C-alpha positions as CSV (number, residue, x, y, z in Angstrom):
1,X,9.7,16.4,1.2
2,X,7.6,15.1,-1.7
3,X,5.1,17.4,-3.5
4,X,2.9,16.0,-6.2
5,X,0.6,18.6,-7.8
6,X,-2.0,17.9,-10.5
7,X,0.0,14.9,-11.8
8,X,-1.5,13.4,-15.0
9,X,0.0,10.6,-17.1
10,X,-1.4,9.6,-20.5
11,X,-0.5,6.8,-22.9
12,X,-2.0,8.0,-26.1
13,X,-5.8,8.4,-25.5
14,X,-5.6,6.4,-22.2
15,X,-5.3,8.3,-18.9
16,X,-3.3,6.2,-16.4
17,X,-3.2,8.9,-13.7
18,X,-5.5,11.9,-13.6
19,X,-4.8,15.1,-11.6
20,X,-3.2,13.4,-8.6
21,X,-2.0,15.7,-5.8
22,X,-0.5,14.8,-2.4
23,X,2.4,15.6,-0.1
24,X,4.7,13.5,2.0
25,X,6.3,15.1,5.1
26,X,9.9,14.7,6.0
27,X,10.6,11.4,7.8
28,X,7.1,10.0,7.1
29,X,6.2,6.5,5.9
30,X,3.3,6.9,3.5
31,X,1.3,4.0,2.2
32,X,0.2,4.4,-1.5
33,X,-2.7,2.0,-1.6
34,X,-4.9,0.8,-4.4
35,X,-6.0,-2.3,-6.4
36,X,-3.9,-3.6,-9.3
37,X,-4.0,-1.3,-12.3
38,X,-5.0,1.7,-10.2
39,X,-2.1,3.9,-11.2
40,X,0.3,3.2,-8.3
41,X,3.3,2.1,-10.3
42,X,2.9,4.9,-12.9
43,X,2.9,7.5,-10.1
44,X,6.0,5.9,-8.6
45,X,7.8,6.0,-11.9
46,X,7.0,9.7,-12.4
47,X,8.2,10.6,-8.9
48,X,11.5,8.8,-9.5
49,X,12.0,10.4,-12.9
50,X,11.7,7.1,-14.8
51,X,8.7,8.4,-16.7
52,X,7.9,12.1,-17.6
53,X,4.5,13.4,-16.5
54,X,2.0,14.5,-19.2
55,X,0.9,17.4,-16.9
56,X,1.5,18.6,-13.4
57,X,4.5,19.1,-11.1
58,X,6.5,16.7,-8.9
59,X,9.2,17.9,-6.5
60,X,11.5,15.8,-4.4
61,X,13.3,17.7,-1.6
62,X,12.3,20.9,-3.3
63,X,13.8,19.8,-6.7
64,X,11.6,19.6,-9.8
65,X,12.0,16.1,-11.2
66,X,11.5,17.3,-14.8
67,X,13.6,20.5,-14.7
68,X,16.5,19.0,-12.6
69,X,16.2,15.2,-13.1
70,X,19.8,14.3,-12.0
71,X,19.6,16.5,-8.9
72,X,16.2,15.0,-8.0
73,X,17.6,11.4,-8.4
74,X,20.4,12.3,-6.0
75,X,17.8,12.7,-3.3
76,X,15.8,9.5,-4.3
77,X,16.3,5.8,-3.8
78,X,14.0,3.5,-5.8
79,X,13.1,-0.1,-5.4
80,X,10.9,-1.3,-8.2
81,X,8.7,-4.3,-7.8
82,X,11.4,-6.5,-9.4
83,X,14.8,-5.5,-7.8
84,X,17.3,-4.2,-10.5
85,X,20.1,-6.7,-9.6
86,X,22.7,-8.4,-11.7
87,X,22.5,-12.2,-10.9
88,X,26.1,-12.9,-12.0
89,X,27.6,-10.4,-9.6
90,X,28.3,-11.0,-5.9
91,X,26.4,-8.8,-3.5
92,X,29.5,-6.7,-2.6
93,X,30.4,-6.2,-6.2
94,X,27.0,-5.1,-7.2
95,X,26.6,-2.6,-4.3
96,X,30.0,-1.1,-5.0
97,X,29.0,-0.8,-8.7
98,X,25.8,1.0,-7.8
99,X,27.6,3.3,-5.4
100,X,30.0,4.3,-8.2
101,X,27.1,4.8,-10.6
102,X,25.4,7.0,-8.1
103,X,28.5,9.2,-7.8
104,X,29.8,8.3,-4.4
105,X,33.5,9.3,-4.0
106,X,35.8,6.3,-4.4
107,X,37.0,6.6,-0.8
108,X,33.5,6.3,0.6
109,X,32.3,3.3,-1.4
110,X,33.5,0.5,0.9
111,X,32.2,2.3,4.0
112,X,28.7,2.8,2.5
113,X,28.6,-0.8,1.3
114,X,29.4,-2.0,4.8
115,X,26.8,0.3,6.3
116,X,23.9,-0.7,4.1
117,X,24.9,-4.4,4.2
118,X,24.5,-4.3,8.0
119,X,21.4,-2.1,7.9
120,X,19.7,-4.5,5.5
121,X,21.0,-7.7,7.2
122,X,22.9,-9.0,4.2
123,X,26.4,-9.1,5.7
124,X,26.4,-12.9,5.8
125,X,25.8,-13.2,2.0
126,X,28.1,-10.4,0.8
127,X,30.4,-12.7,-1.1
128,X,27.7,-14.8,-2.7
129,X,26.3,-14.5,-6.2
130,X,23.0,-12.6,-6.3
131,X,21.5,-15.2,-8.6
132,X,22.0,-17.9,-6.0
133,X,20.2,-16.0,-3.2
134,X,16.6,-16.5,-2.0
135,X,14.0,-14.0,-3.1
136,X,14.0,-12.5,0.4
137,X,17.7,-11.8,0.2
138,X,17.5,-10.4,-3.3
139,X,14.8,-8.1,-2.0
140,X,17.1,-6.9,0.7
141,X,19.9,-6.4,-1.8
142,X,17.4,-4.3,-3.8
143,X,16.7,-2.2,-0.6
144,X,20.5,-1.8,-0.1
145,X,21.0,-0.4,-3.6
146,X,18.2,2.1,-3.0
147,X,19.9,3.2,0.3
148,X,23.5,3.2,-0.9
149,X,23.7,6.9,-1.5
150,X,21.8,7.7,1.7
151,X,18.9,9.4,-0.1
152,X,16.3,11.7,1.6
153,X,13.5,9.8,-0.1
154,X,12.8,6.1,-0.6
155,X,10.2,4.9,-3.2
156,X,9.3,1.3,-2.6
157,X,7.0,-0.4,-5.2
158,X,5.4,-3.6,-3.8
159,X,8.5,-4.4,-1.6
160,X,7.1,-7.6,-0.2
161,X,5.5,-9.1,-3.3
162,X,6.3,-12.8,-3.6
163,X,8.0,-13.2,-0.2
164,X,7.1,-15.9,2.3
165,X,5.5,-14.8,5.6
166,X,8.8,-14.8,7.5
167,X,10.5,-12.7,4.8
168,X,7.5,-10.3,4.8
169,X,7.7,-9.7,8.5
170,X,11.5,-9.1,8.3
171,X,11.1,-6.6,5.4
172,X,8.3,-4.8,7.2
173,X,10.5,-4.3,10.3
174,X,13.3,-3.0,8.0
175,X,11.0,-0.5,6.4
176,X,9.5,0.6,9.7
177,X,13.0,1.4,10.9
178,X,13.5,3.9,8.0
179,X,10.9,6.2,9.6
180,X,12.5,9.5,10.7
181,X,15.7,8.7,8.8
182,X,14.2,8.7,5.3
183,X,10.9,9.8,3.8
184,X,9.3,6.7,2.5
185,X,6.5,6.1,-0.1
186,X,5.4,2.4,0.0
187,X,3.2,1.4,-2.9
188,X,1.1,-1.7,-2.2
189,X,-2.3,-3.4,-2.7
190,X,-1.7,-5.6,0.4
191,X,-3.7,-4.2,3.3
192,X,-1.7,-5.5,6.3
193,X,1.4,-3.8,4.7
194,X,-0.2,-0.4,5.3
195,X,-1.6,-1.0,8.8
196,X,1.7,-2.5,10.1
197,X,4.2,-0.1,8.4
198,X,2.7,3.3,7.4
199,X,1.7,6.3,9.4
200,X,-0.6,7.8,6.6
201,X,-2.4,6.4,3.6
202,X,-3.3,7.7,0.2
203,X,-5.8,5.5,-1.6
204,X,-5.9,5.6,-5.4
205,X,-8.4,4.0,-7.7
206,X,-8.8,4.2,-11.5
207,X,-6.0,6.8,-11.6
208,X,-7.6,9.2,-9.1
209,X,-7.1,9.7,-5.4
210,X,-10.2,8.7,-3.5
211,X,-9.1,9.2,0.1
212,X,-6.1,10.4,2.2
213,X,-5.3,10.3,5.9
214,X,-4.2,7.9,8.7
215,X,-6.0,4.6,8.9
216,X,-7.8,5.8,12.0
217,X,-8.9,9.1,10.2
218,X,-10.3,7.1,7.3
219,X,-12.2,4.9,9.6
220,X,-13.8,7.9,11.4
221,X,-14.6,9.5,8.1
222,X,-16.3,6.5,6.6
223,X,-18.0,4.9,9.6
224,X,-21.6,6.1,9.0
225,X,-23.1,3.2,10.8
226,X,-22.7,1.1,13.9
227,X,-21.7,-2.5,13.2
228,X,-22.7,-5.3,15.7
229,X,-21.5,-8.9,15.4
230,X,-24.2,-11.4,16.5
231,X,-23.4,-15.1,16.8
232,X,-26.4,-17.4,17.5
233,X,-27.4,-21.0,17.1
234,X,-30.6,-21.7,15.3
235,X,-32.1,-21.6,11.8
236,X,-29.9,-19.2,9.8
237,X,-32.6,-17.6,7.6
238,X,-35.0,-17.3,10.5
239,X,-32.4,-15.5,12.6
240,X,-31.6,-13.2,9.8
241,X,-35.2,-12.3,9.2
242,X,-35.8,-11.8,13.0
243,X,-32.8,-9.4,13.3
244,X,-33.9,-7.5,10.2
245,X,-37.2,-6.7,11.9
246,X,-35.5,-5.1,15.0
247,X,-36.3,-1.4,15.1
248,X,-33.3,0.7,14.0
249,X,-31.6,-2.1,12.0
250,X,-31.0,-1.2,8.3
251,X,-28.9,-4.1,7.1
252,X,-28.1,-7.7,8.2
253,X,-25.2,-9.4,6.5
254,X,-24.6,-13.2,7.1
255,X,-21.0,-14.1,7.9
256,X,-19.5,-17.5,8.6
257,X,-21.2,-20.6,10.1
258,X,-19.0,-22.6,12.5
259,X,-20.2,-25.7,14.4
260,X,-23.8,-24.7,13.7
261,X,-23.4,-21.2,15.0
262,X,-24.2,-18.5,12.5
263,X,-22.6,-15.0,12.7
264,X,-24.2,-11.9,11.3
265,X,-23.0,-8.3,10.9
266,X,-25.8,-6.0,11.8
267,X,-25.7,-2.3,10.7
268,X,-27.6,0.5,12.4
269,X,-27.3,4.2,12.0
270,X,-24.5,5.9,13.9
271,X,-25.5,6.5,17.5
272,X,-28.3,4.0,17.5
273,X,-27.4,1.2,20.0
274,X,-29.5,-1.8,19.0
275,X,-27.6,-4.4,21.0
276,X,-30.3,-4.9,23.8
277,X,-33.0,-5.3,21.2
278,X,-30.9,-7.8,19.2
279,X,-30.3,-9.8,22.3
280,X,-34.0,-9.8,23.2
281,X,-35.0,-10.9,19.6
282,X,-32.6,-14.0,19.9
283,X,-33.6,-15.0,23.5
284,X,-37.3,-14.6,22.9
285,X,-37.1,-16.9,19.9
286,X,-35.4,-19.4,22.2
287,X,-32.2,-19.5,20.2
288,X,-28.8,-19.6,21.9
289,X,-26.9,-16.4,21.9
290,X,-23.1,-16.9,21.9
291,X,-21.7,-13.4,21.0
292,X,-22.9,-9.8,20.8
293,X,-20.3,-7.1,20.3
294,X,-19.7,-3.9,18.3
295,X,-17.3,-4.1,15.4
296,X,-15.4,-1.2,13.9
297,X,-14.4,-0.9,10.2
298,X,-11.2,-2.8,9.4
299,X,-8.8,-1.5,6.8
300,X,-10.2,-4.1,4.5
301,X,-13.7,-2.6,4.9
302,X,-12.3,0.9,4.1
303,X,-10.4,-0.3,1.1
304,X,-13.5,-2.1,-0.3
305,X,-15.8,0.9,0.3
306,X,-13.3,3.3,-1.4
307,X,-12.7,1.1,-4.4
308,X,-16.1,-0.3,-5.3
309,X,-17.4,0.1,-8.8
310,X,-20.1,2.5,-7.6
311,X,-17.6,4.9,-6.1
312,X,-15.2,4.6,-9.0
313,X,-17.9,5.0,-11.7
314,X,-17.4,8.8,-11.9
315,X,-13.6,8.3,-12.1
316,X,-13.3,6.4,-15.4
317,X,-13.1,3.0,-13.8
318,X,-11.4,1.2,-16.7
319,X,-8.6,3.8,-17.1
320,X,-6.2,2.2,-14.7
321,X,-6.4,-1.3,-16.2
322,X,-6.1,0.0,-19.7
323,X,-3.1,2.1,-18.7
324,X,-1.3,-0.8,-17.2
325,X,-1.4,-2.6,-20.5
326,X,-0.4,0.5,-22.4
327,X,2.5,1.1,-20.1
328,X,3.7,-2.5,-20.4
329,X,3.5,-2.2,-24.2
330,X,5.4,1.0,-24.1
331,X,8.2,-0.4,-21.9
332,X,8.5,-3.5,-24.1
333,X,8.9,-1.2,-27.1
334,X,11.6,0.7,-25.3
335,X,9.4,3.7,-24.5
């Protein structure tokens, strides 16, 4: 449904996105994950036709976004990070206006406004001015305008940014409900967003894709060690030193200390079960052992491992941040 091939976007000498390629299948919810300044928003803007690519091809529903921009937009709904709403309009006025702009026949406008209002749970504020709504409701109105022409593809850029926890949960549920009905690309740097909403993940850093797959696939690919969490009561540095001397252990990372109990994450090579030896080391030293369990990589671990400076060093690590500033300057200048 979405094909991105060799996408590159430059701002003068600065490369914001470099040879990015990925596909999104019909009905899939894809998480486009990366730190701030990684090139996420630039990629979203090229896919939606807001910005032209410097090189590469982007197709939406089989339509080239450069060669047939209007046709591509008919298949696409876009929610930028800041919803494009008019605060002096009521919700129903605004949605009817967007429907007409997007070419809906006059006889279908009211029906579609009613349908998206119900789908996005904004029926109870239809007659209110948008400027008087909470941020959560304004975000829903933004989603409604993206849906008004019933597009095949939805591009959502940081859709829960600035929302409170209750609003975030409600927005996640709404987006999750789009799966199967629409193809969704969800751009975010918020890790729980991906694990709770998306079926597959593309990780971008410094303008380049560094990983792609489901969260479980990424975990399997990156887990080159066994992680064991050990919680014991005793002198923290002595415990750490003792655990480091256990045969097969290659790293001991101190974690939190709660009520005098210190937790350590112990790494050993894959397939090397060191739990029995760790327990023996604690008990023989006459310290109290409170917990000993294996720990898989979290999405946070994956994200950090993929976007550390060492991994990004060969991918022009400063390009994303420079590009963000260049893009903002270009937009302010009307570019």
